[in-house]
matplotlib code that plots the C-alpha trace (Angstrom):
import matplotlib.pyplot as plt

x = [13.4, 15.3, 12.4, 9.9, 12.3, 12.8, 9.1, 8.3, 11.5, 11.2, 13.6, 16.5, 15.9, 18.1, 20.9, 23.7, 24.7, 21.3, 21.4, 24.8, 23.6, 20.1, 21.7, 23.7, 20.6, 18.0, 14.2, 12.1, 8.4, 7.3, 4.1, 2.2, 3.8, 7.3, 9.9, 12.5, 14.5, 15.2, 16.3, 19.9, 20.6, 23.3, 21.7, 22.5, 20.3, 18.3, 14.7, 13.3, 9.5, 8.0, 4.5, 2.8, 3.4, 5.7, 5.3, 8.3, 8.3, 10.4, 10.3, 11.5, 13.0, 9.5, 8.2, 6.1, 5.9, 5.5, 4.6, 6.8, 5.9, 4.9, 7.0, 5.1, 6.0, 8.7, 10.2, 12.9, 13.4, 15.0, 16.2, 17.8, 19.6, 20.8, 22.1, 23.6, 25.5, 26.8, 27.6, 25.3, 23.0, 19.3, 17.4, 14.0, 11.7, 10.1, 7.2, 5.2, 1.5, 0.5, 2.2, 5.1, 7.6, 10.9, 14.5, 17.0, 20.2, 23.4, 24.7, 28.1, 26.3, 24.3, 27.6, 29.1, 26.0, 25.7, 29.3, 29.3, 25.8, 24.3, 20.9, 20.9, 22.2, 19.3, 16.9, 18.4, 18.2, 14.6, 13.8, 15.4, 13.4, 10.1, 10.5, 11.8, 8.6, 6.5, 8.2, 7.7, 4.0, 3.9, 5.6, 3.0, 0.2, 1.7, 2.2, -0.9, -3.5, -5.9, -5.7, -8.9, -7.5, -4.3, -6.4, -8.3, -5.1, -3.5, -6.5, -6.6, -2.9, -3.1, -6.1, -4.2, -1.0, -2.9, -5.3, -8.3, -11.1, -11.1, -8.2, -7.4, -5.9, -6.7, -7.4, -4.3, -2.1, -3.6, -3.0, 0.6, 1.3, -0.4, 1.4, -2.0, -4.1, -6.4, -9.3, -8.9, -8.7, -11.7, -13.8, -12.8, -13.5, -17.0, -17.7, -16.4, -18.8, -21.7, -20.8, -20.8, -17.0, -16.1, -17.7, -16.2, -15.8, -13.6, -10.0, -11.5, -12.2, -14.1, -13.5, -16.7, -16.0, -13.1, -13.6]
y = [2.9, -0.2, -2.6, -0.3, 0.0, -3.7, -4.3, -1.9, -2.8, -6.5, -7.4, -6.1, -8.8, -10.8, -8.3, -8.8, -5.1, -3.3, -2.7, -1.0, 1.6, 2.1, 2.9, 5.7, 7.3, 9.6, 9.2, 12.1, 12.8, 15.5, 17.4, 17.7, 19.8, 19.5, 19.8, 17.0, 17.7, 20.8, 20.9, 21.9, 21.5, 19.1, 15.9, 15.3, 12.3, 9.7, 9.1, 5.7, 6.1, 4.3, 5.8, 8.5, 9.5, 11.7, 13.1, 13.7, 16.4, 18.1, 21.9, 24.4, 27.9, 29.5, 27.3, 25.0, 21.5, 18.0, 15.1, 12.1, 9.5, 8.8, 7.3, 4.9, 3.1, 0.6, 2.7, 5.2, 7.8, 6.4, 9.9, 10.6, 7.3, 7.9, 11.4, 10.2, 7.3, 9.5, 12.3, 14.9, 17.5, 16.8, 16.8, 16.6, 18.2, 16.0, 17.0, 15.1, 14.6, 14.0, 13.5, 11.3, 9.2, 8.3, 7.3, 9.8, 8.0, 10.2, 9.9, 8.6, 5.7, 5.0, 4.8, 2.4, 0.2, 0.0, -1.0, -3.6, -5.3, -7.2, -7.1, -3.3, -3.3, -5.5, -3.1, -0.1, -1.8, -2.9, 0.7, 1.9, -0.6, 0.3, 4.0, 3.5, 1.6, 4.3, 7.0, 5.1, 4.9, 8.6, 9.4, 7.2, 9.2, 12.5, 11.4, 9.3, 10.2, 13.1, 15.5, 14.1, 10.5, 11.9, 13.8, 10.6, 8.7, 11.3, 11.4, 7.6, 7.4, 10.2, 8.5, 5.2, 6.8, 8.4, 5.5, 7.8, 9.0, 12.6, 14.7, 18.1, 19.7, 22.7, 22.9, 25.0, 22.3, 19.6, 21.8, 22.4, 18.7, 18.0, 20.9, 22.3, 25.3, 25.7, 26.6, 23.3, 21.2, 23.0, 22.3, 18.6, 18.2, 19.7, 17.3, 14.4, 15.6, 15.6, 12.0, 10.9, 10.3, 12.9, 15.3, 18.8, 21.1, 24.0, 22.8, 19.3, 16.4, 13.3, 10.3, 8.5, 6.2, 6.8, 3.6]
z = [18.7, 17.6, 18.2, 16.3, 13.4, 13.1, 13.4, 10.5, 8.5, 9.2, 6.3, 8.4, 11.0, 8.7, 8.9, 11.4, 11.2, 11.3, 15.1, 14.8, 12.4, 13.9, 17.2, 15.5, 14.1, 15.6, 16.1, 14.9, 15.2, 12.8, 12.3, 9.0, 6.3, 7.7, 4.9, 5.2, 2.0, 0.1, -3.6, -3.9, -0.1, 1.3, 2.6, 6.2, 7.0, 5.1, 6.3, 7.1, 7.7, 10.6, 10.6, 8.6, 5.0, 3.0, -0.5, -2.8, -5.5, -8.1, -8.1, -10.7, -10.2, -10.4, -7.6, -9.8, -8.3, -9.8, -7.6, -7.9, -5.3, -1.7, 1.0, 3.2, 6.5, 5.9, 3.0, 2.4, -0.3, -3.5, -4.7, -1.4, -1.3, -4.9, -4.0, -0.8, -2.4, -5.2, -2.7, -4.4, -3.1, -2.9, -6.2, -4.6, -2.1, 0.6, 2.8, 5.4, 4.6, 8.2, 11.6, 10.8, 12.7, 11.2, 11.8, 10.5, 9.6, 9.0, 5.5, 6.7, 8.4, 5.2, 3.2, 5.7, 5.9, 2.1, 1.7, 4.5, 4.4, 1.5, 3.2, 3.1, -0.5, -1.5, 0.2, -1.6, -5.0, -4.4, -3.5, -6.7, -8.7, -7.1, -7.6, -11.2, -12.0, -10.4, -12.3, -15.6, -14.6, -13.9, -17.3, -19.0, -17.2, -18.3, -21.9, -22.5, -20.0, -19.8, -16.8, -15.4, -15.2, -13.6, -11.0, -10.1, -9.8, -7.6, -5.3, -5.1, -4.3, -1.7, 0.0, 0.1, 1.4, 4.3, 4.8, 4.9, 2.7, 3.7, 2.2, 3.5, 0.4, -1.8, -5.5, -5.9, -4.3, -6.5, -9.6, -8.7, -8.2, -11.6, -13.3, -14.3, -13.3, -10.4, -12.7, -14.6, -11.4, -9.8, -12.9, -13.0, -9.3, -9.7, -12.5, -10.3, -7.5, -9.9, -10.9, -7.3, -7.1, -4.5, -2.1, -2.0, 1.1, 2.0, 1.6, 1.9, -0.5, 0.6, -1.6, -2.5, -5.5, -7.9, -9.9]

ax = plt.figure().add_subplot(projection="3d")
ax.plot(x, y, z, "-o")
ax.set_aspect("equal")
plt.show()
């Protein structure tokens, strides 16, 4: 596990303390649609993704979801790190998009690593900066872009995150992540299919050309 971790998170090869904390963590291999984090639940571990992809969402009391960002190999969850370091409960929901391998580090070890290792602190701050920029981009999309542009962007990001052109996702799931309705998303997807941008199937979307 240690060699794979340092291969994916190569920046920690500079850290004298990384091995100590990795050895106190656990390796997990999770199937698609595994829920890693629950809103309002205590955070037990912080995920460091080795392979696969994870989507992070906000969810209201009625169950409506809003997509925030993806976690790729070599990344961790900014919102989880924030809540962990401030000793708060989870403010997000995180779900695997495909079979995913990760290192689950206990929150106590994350606290110790952050306080003792400047390399890890630099990683955490870089993670915050990256997600902050992505959230600003998302806010710009919501405020200034039409739903069709946001749908294209979401499909492009999901395809990139999974490194494949065929997405197994329903129109309802897309609508929930865009905070829209299934009818609107279905209509836009049919128009995109007519324009040669996607090919639609049952719970399946093949990306052709989103440019």
